[in-house]
C-alpha positions as CSV (number, residue, x, y, z in Angstrom):
1,M,-27.0,129.4,-88.3
2,N,-26.3,131.4,-85.1
3,F,-25.4,129.1,-82.1
4,Y,-28.2,130.5,-80.0
5,D,-30.8,130.2,-82.8
6,F,-29.6,126.6,-83.2
7,F,-30.4,126.1,-79.5
8,S,-33.9,127.5,-80.0
9,Y,-34.5,125.0,-82.7
10,L,-33.0,122.2,-80.6
11,K,-35.3,123.0,-77.7
12,Q,-38.3,122.6,-80.0
13,A,-36.9,119.4,-81.6
14,L,-36.3,117.8,-78.2
15,Y,-39.4,119.1,-76.5
16,L,-37.3,121.0,-73.9
17,P,-38.9,123.7,-71.7
18,E,-38.6,127.2,-73.1
19,E,-37.1,128.4,-69.9
20,I,-33.9,126.3,-70.3
21,E,-31.0,128.7,-70.8
22,L,-27.7,128.4,-72.7
23,K,-24.4,129.9,-71.7
24,W,-21.7,129.5,-74.3
25,I,-18.3,130.4,-72.8
26,P,-15.6,129.4,-75.4
27,T,-12.6,128.3,-73.3
28,E,-9.2,126.9,-74.0
29,N,-8.2,123.7,-72.2
30,C,-11.4,123.4,-70.2
31,K,-11.9,120.2,-68.2
32,Y,-15.4,119.8,-69.6
33,R,-16.9,120.5,-73.0
34,G,-20.2,121.2,-71.4
35,Y,-22.5,120.5,-68.5
36,V,-26.0,121.0,-67.2
37,T,-26.6,122.7,-63.9
38,K,-28.0,120.6,-61.1
39,D,-31.3,122.4,-61.2
40,S,-31.5,121.5,-64.9
41,K,-32.2,125.1,-65.9
42,T,-28.9,126.1,-67.7
43,I,-26.6,124.3,-70.2
44,F,-23.0,125.5,-70.2
45,I,-20.9,124.9,-73.4
46,F,-17.1,125.5,-73.4
47,D,-16.1,124.4,-76.9
48,K,-14.4,127.2,-78.9
49,N,-15.3,125.8,-82.3
50,E,-18.9,126.4,-83.1
51,E,-19.5,123.1,-84.9
52,E,-18.0,121.2,-81.9
53,A,-20.1,123.3,-79.6
54,K,-23.2,122.3,-81.5
55,K,-22.3,118.6,-81.0
56,T,-21.7,119.2,-77.3
57,L,-25.0,121.1,-77.0
58,I,-26.9,118.3,-78.6
59,H,-25.3,115.8,-76.2
60,E,-26.0,118.0,-73.1
61,S,-29.6,118.6,-74.3
62,I,-30.3,114.9,-74.7
63,E,-28.7,114.2,-71.4
64,L,-31.0,116.9,-69.8
65,L,-34.1,115.3,-71.3
66,I,-33.1,111.9,-70.0
67,V,-32.2,113.2,-66.5
68,R,-35.5,115.1,-66.2
69,L,-37.4,111.9,-67.1
70,A,-35.4,109.8,-64.6
71,Q,-36.0,112.4,-61.9
72,C,-39.7,112.4,-62.5
73,I,-39.8,108.6,-62.4
74,V,-37.8,108.4,-59.1
75,N,-39.6,111.3,-57.5
76,P,-43.1,111.7,-59.1
77,E,-43.7,114.9,-57.0
78,I,-41.2,116.6,-59.3
79,A,-43.7,116.3,-62.2
80,R,-46.6,118.7,-61.7
81,N,-49.0,116.0,-62.7
82,N,-49.1,112.6,-64.5
83,K,-49.7,114.3,-67.8
84,E,-46.3,116.1,-67.5
85,L,-44.6,112.8,-66.7
86,Y,-46.3,111.2,-69.7
87,N,-45.3,114.1,-72.0
88,L,-41.7,113.9,-70.9
89,K,-41.6,110.2,-71.5
90,E,-43.1,110.6,-74.9
91,A,-40.6,113.4,-75.7
92,V,-37.7,111.0,-74.9
93,V,-39.2,108.2,-77.0
94,E,-39.9,110.5,-79.9
95,V,-36.3,111.9,-79.9
96,I,-34.8,108.4,-79.9
97,R,-37.3,107.3,-82.6
98,Q,-36.2,110.2,-84.9
99,L,-32.6,109.1,-84.5
100,I,-33.2,105.5,-85.6
101,T,-33.7,105.1,-89.3
102,E,-35.1,102.0,-91.1
103,E,-31.7,101.4,-92.7
104,E,-30.0,101.4,-89.3
105,V,-32.5,98.9,-87.9
106,I,-31.9,96.6,-90.8
107,K,-28.1,97.0,-90.7
108,K,-27.9,96.5,-86.9
109,G,-30.5,93.7,-86.9
110,S,-28.8,91.7,-89.7
111,M,-25.3,92.2,-88.1
112,N,-26.6,90.9,-84.8
113,E,-28.3,87.9,-86.5
114,I,-24.9,87.1,-88.2
115,I,-23.1,87.2,-84.9
116,R,-25.8,85.0,-83.3
117,L,-25.4,82.4,-86.1
118,L,-21.6,82.5,-85.9
119,K,-21.8,81.9,-82.1
120,E,-24.2,79.0,-82.6
121,A,-21.8,77.5,-85.1
122,G,-18.9,77.8,-82.6
123,R,-17.1,80.4,-84.8
124,D,-16.5,83.1,-82.1
125,D,-13.0,83.5,-83.7
126,L,-14.7,85.3,-86.7
127,I,-16.3,87.9,-84.4
128,E,-14.3,91.1,-83.6
C-alpha cells in the first residue's frame, strides 16, 4: 500500500482530524526519524525504508493523539467544546483498547501475579 494511502487509513483508525498533513522526506543520517510540528498540523517522517517509515508514522500519530488530548485537558479553551474533548478522550481510549488483546491481558496479568507471589515468598532472586 502506498505510504500516503496508509496515512489516510491511519488517520481514520486513530480518529485524527482530516486536516493533519504528512510530509515524507527520506533522509540519510537524520537526527530524528520523525516529528510532529508544534501546531500539531503536520507529521514529518525521515526514514528512507518505507516499512520503517510506517512504524515511525504510527508512533508519531499516536503521539499526536495523546498530545492533543493533554493540551485539551490542560487548556480546555483549545477544545471547541466539551463534546470535542470527550471525543478526543474516547479516541485515545479506543486506540489503546484495540492494541490490547485478551491474550496479552492474560499473559501480562499472570506474569505479574507470579512476580507478586515470588516477592511475597522472598524469592526476588528468581525475578529478572
